[in-house]
C-alpha positions in Angstrom: 25.5 -111.0 -13.5 23.1 -111.4 -10.7 20.2 -109.6 -12.4 20.6 -111.6 -15.6 20.8 -114.9 -13.6 17.6 -113.9 -11.7 15.8 -113.2 -14.9 16.8 -116.5 -16.5 15.8 -118.4 -13.3 12.4 -116.7 -13.3 11.8 -117.3 -17.0 12.5 -121.0 -16.5 10.3 -121.0 -13.4 7.4 -119.3 -15.3 7.8 -121.8 -18.2 7.6 -124.7 -15.8 4.3 -123.3 -14.3 2.8 -122.5 -17.7 2.9 -118.7 -17.0 3.7 -116.4 -19.9 6.3 -113.8 -19.3 4.7 -110.5 -20.4 7.5 -108.2 -19.3 10.6 -108.2 -17.1 11.7 -105.5 -14.8 15.1 -104.8 -13.4 15.0 -102.7 -10.3 18.2 -101.4 -8.8 17.0 -98.9 -6.3 17.4 -98.4 -2.6 14.7 -99.3 -0.1 16.0 -96.7 2.4 13.4 -94.1 1.4 10.1 -95.7 0.3 9.0 -92.4 -1.4 12.0 -92.8 -3.8 11.0 -96.3 -4.9 9.7 -95.1 -8.2 10.7 -98.2 -10.1 8.8 -100.4 -7.7 5.8 -98.1 -8.0 6.0 -98.4 -11.8 6.0 -102.2 -11.5 2.9 -102.2 -9.3 1.2 -99.7 -11.5 2.0 -101.8 -14.6 0.6 -104.9 -12.9 -2.7 -103.2 -12.1 -3.1 -101.2 -15.3 -2.5 -104.2 -17.5 -4.5 -106.6 -15.4 -1.5 -108.9 -14.8 -2.5 -112.0 -12.8 0.9 -113.4 -12.0 3.9 -111.6 -10.6 7.1 -113.7 -10.2 10.0 -112.5 -8.1 13.0 -114.6 -7.2 12.5 -114.1 -3.4 10.9 -111.7 -1.0 13.9 -109.4 -0.4 14.0 -108.7 -4.2 10.5 -107.2 -4.1 10.4 -105.5 -0.7 12.6 -104.4 2.1 10.1 -102.3 4.0 6.6 -102.4 5.3 5.2 -100.0 2.7 6.2 -102.1 -0.2 4.8 -105.2 1.5 1.5 -103.5 2.0 1.4 -102.5 -1.6 1.9 -106.1 -2.6 -0.7 -107.2 -0.1 -3.2 -104.7 -1.5 -2.5 -105.8 -5.1 -3.1 -109.4 -4.1 -6.2 -108.7 -2.1 -7.9 -106.7 -4.9 -8.3 -109.7 -7.2 -8.6 -113.4 -6.2 -6.9 -114.4 -9.5 -3.7 -112.6 -8.7 -0.7 -114.5 -7.6 2.8 -113.6 -6.3 5.3 -116.3 -7.1 8.4 -116.4 -4.8 10.1 -119.6 -5.9 13.3 -119.3 -3.8 11.1 -118.9 -0.7 8.7 -121.7 -1.8 5.7 -119.4 -1.8 2.8 -118.6 -4.1 0.6 -116.0 -2.5 -2.9 -115.0 -3.5 -5.9 -113.4 -1.8 -7.0 -116.7 -0.2 -3.5 -117.9 0.9 -3.4 -120.0 4.0 -2.6 -118.3 7.3 0.7 -120.3 7.2 1.7 -118.9 3.8 0.8 -115.4 4.9 2.8 -115.9 8.1 5.8 -117.0 6.2 5.5 -113.9 3.9 5.4 -111.7 7.0 8.5 -113.4 8.4 10.4 -113.0 5.1 9.3 -109.3 4.9 10.5 -108.7 8.5 13.9 -110.4 7.7 14.3 -108.4 4.5 13.5 -105.2 6.5 16.0 -106.1 9.2 18.6 -106.8 6.6 18.1 -103.4 5.0 18.1 -101.6 8.4 21.3 -103.4 9.4 23.0 -102.6 6.1 22.1 -98.9 6.5 23.6 -98.9 10.0 26.8 -100.6 8.7 27.2 -98.2 5.8 26.6 -95.2 8.1 29.2 -96.6 10.6 31.7 -97.1 7.8 31.2 -93.6 6.5 31.6 -92.1 10.0 34.8 -94.0 10.5 36.1 -92.8 7.1 35.3 -89.2 8.2 37.0 -89.7 11.5 40.1 -90.8 9.6 40.0 -87.8 7.4 38.5 -89.4 4.3 35.9 -87.7 2.2 32.9 -90.0 1.7 32.3 -89.0 -1.9 34.0 -90.2 -5.1 35.5 -86.9 -5.9 36.7 -84.2 -3.5 34.9 -80.9 -3.6 36.4 -78.0 -5.7 39.4 -76.6 -3.9 40.5 -80.0 -2.5 42.4 -83.0 -4.1 43.1 -86.6 -3.2 46.3 -87.4 -1.4 47.7 -90.7 -0.3 47.9 -94.3 -1.5 45.1 -96.2 -3.2 42.6 -97.4 -0.6 43.7 -94.8 2.0 43.3 -91.5 0.1 42.3 -88.4 2.0 41.4 -85.0 0.8 43.7 -82.1 1.3 43.6 -78.5 0.2 44.5 -78.0 -3.5 46.9 -75.1 -3.3 46.4 -74.2 -6.9 42.6 -74.2 -6.9 41.9 -73.1 -3.2 42.8 -69.4 -3.7 40.3 -69.3 -6.7 37.5 -70.8 -4.6 38.3 -68.3 -1.8 38.2 -65.5 -4.3 34.9 -66.7 -5.7 33.3 -66.6 -2.2 34.8 -63.2 -1.5 33.5 -61.8 -4.8 30.0 -63.3 -4.2 30.0 -61.8 -0.7 30.4 -58.3 -2.2 27.0 -58.6 -3.8 28.3 -57.4 -7.2 
């Protein structure tokens, strides 16, 4: 529901500002590896290739959670004085000639978004490590040769006595080279 609510909010915002909505994007990708942010890259390419002057995003952490994405947005803005980044929940409209105060607020929001993403990564890693320590397998399905055992919420993986001998045989046959 969140993405739909964000889209509706932004459509109403754009209407109130007299800005036509040309296209909407729904990005659901991690910011943990900037090189994997292909959806974000597609958005910035679309903006540039189609000479889009206004880019509306609910708030800063919806568009960037790392420095590379923020730099890409800064570069897009700086390349054309008519371009504007609208961040209504942050109360910002950025452009090439934004005041130092507005740029400072953008930088702060970017830093907070980056800190949030970094902290979330740490918390997820800590949770996965604790699950491993307790014998849980962090994936959704156990690997071939293992099965779930235990109650919902506290399942661990144990050897599947029916499948394990077949897995062992497969490795032994592979090891022969035949």
